N, C-alpha and C positions, 0 to 999 in steps of 0.2 A: 845547097838548097837554101834559098833566101825567101823569107816571107815578110810581108809588112801589113800593118793596119794603121793607116794615117787618117786622122779626123778631118784635117783641113785640105780642101781640094788643091790649093796651090802647092802645099808641101807634098801632097800625094803625087801630083804630076811631076814634081822635081825628082822624087824617089823613083817613080816609074820610068822616067826617061833615063836616069842613071843606070837602072838595072837592065833596061833594054840594051844599053851599050855594053853591058858586061856579060849578058847571057840570054837565055831563051825563056820566054814566058811559057809556063806549063799549066798554070791556072791563073785566075784573074789577078791575085796578089802573091803569086808564087813563081819564082824564077830558078832555073838551073844555071849556075854560073861556074864555068870551068876556069879556075884561077889557081895560081900557086899560093902557098900559104902567106908569103909576104904581100902579094897582091890583094888577097882577101882581107888581111888585116888593114891595109891602107884604105881600101875602098869602103869597108864597113865603118871605119873611124870617120871617114869623110861623109858618108851617108848619115851617120848618127848626129852629126852637127846640124843637119837639116830638120831633125825631129823636135817636137815638143814632148819631152819625156813625161809630162803629166797626162797626155792623151794618146800618144803614138807609140807604136812598137815596131821593131825591126828584129827579126830572128834569123840566125844563120845556123844551119845544121851541116857540119862537115860529115862527109861520108867516106869511110875507108874504101880501099880498092875492092875488097870483098863485098861490102854493102852496095857500092855503086854498081858492081856487076850483077848483083842480085835484085836490082830494082825491076819491078814488073808494072805494067800498065795495060790498059785496054783502051782502044780507040786510037785516034790519030796521034802521031808523034814519032819521034825518033830518038835513038840513044847515040850520044857522041862517042866516037871511038878513039878520040885523041888521048893517047897514053902519056903525054908529056905533062898533064895537069891533073889536079885533084878536084873533085866536086866539092864545093863549099856551099 
C-alpha cells in the first residue's frame, strides 16, 4: 500500500503516473502495488528522488500474507489473487 502527499502539481503528476504503472488506485492518493520486495525497494527509491522532502511525503505500508488476506472494503473494487507477489 503506497500513499503520497505532494504539494507541487508537477511532482504530484509524476508520482501519480509512476504509481499508476505499478499498481491500482484505491483512493485519490493511495495505491495498491503488488511488487516483490526488491521491486518495491527499487521503485520507492526512484519515487523518493522526485520528492521535495521539505513539503512532500511518500509512505509504503507492506502487508504480510495474513494482513493482505484480511483486508476488507465496502463499495467498488477487487482484490488481486496473484500469489506470486506481496502487497507493498
